[in-house]
N, C-alpha and C positions, 0 to 999 in steps of 0.2 A: 608751129602751133598757132592757132587763131584765138583771138579774144572775142568774147561775145557778151554784150550787156543785155540782161533780160529783166523784166519787171515781174515780180511774183507777188501774189497776195501774201500778206503778213503771216497768215496761218500756215501756208505752204512753206514759206521760208523758215518759220519756227520749227516745223516738223523736219524739214531737211537738215537743219542744224542739229537737232536732237538725234536723228538717225545717223548722221555722219559722225557725230561724237561717239555714239554707241559702237559704231563700226571701227572707230579709230582712223577715220579718213577725213579729208577736207570736203566741204560742201561742193567745191568744184569737181572733185573726184567722184562724189556721189552722183551729181548731175550728169557728168560725162558718162559714167557707167549706166545710169538709167536711160539716157538717150541712146546709147549703143544697144542696149537690150531692146528698146522700143523699135529702133530702126531694123534690127535683126528680125523681130517678129513681123514687121510690115513687109520686109523683103521675102520672108518665108511664105507669108500669106499670098503675096503676089506670085511667087514661083509656083505654089500649089494650084492657084487659080489658072495660071497659064498651062500647067501640066494637065490639069483636069480638062481644060478646053480641047486638048489634043487627044484625049481618051475617046475610045469608042465602046459603047455598051456591048456590041457583039464580040469584040476582042476580050473584054472582061469576062463575059459569060463563057467564052471558049476556054479561057485560062481556069476559070472556076470548075469547069468540067474535068479538068486534069487532077483535081484534088480527090484523093481516094475517100470513099464513103466508109469510114472506120470509126469505131467508138473513140471517145476522147480519153485522154490519160486520166486514170483514177485520181491522181494527185490534183488535177484541175477540178474535179468534182468536189474534193474535200475543201478546196479554197472557196468555191462558189457557194457552198452551203454554210459557210461560217456566219455567225450572227453579226 
């Protein structure tokens, strides 16, 4: 495991302490988890951008043509008309 020293604004440190305490974890654990979540989101965004760059509109439209033209499930209509 590595050690990392960071400088945080006082307000951010205060909020981190409060949330860590509420979750019953250490500030280190909170920051480690938050960083892992952020890195995962960035990696996912990068993957999707790379995947999209390989996509071809013609192939997408051809796949879309394979979808049957059928009415939607009545249950879906009930959900979409909810207030």
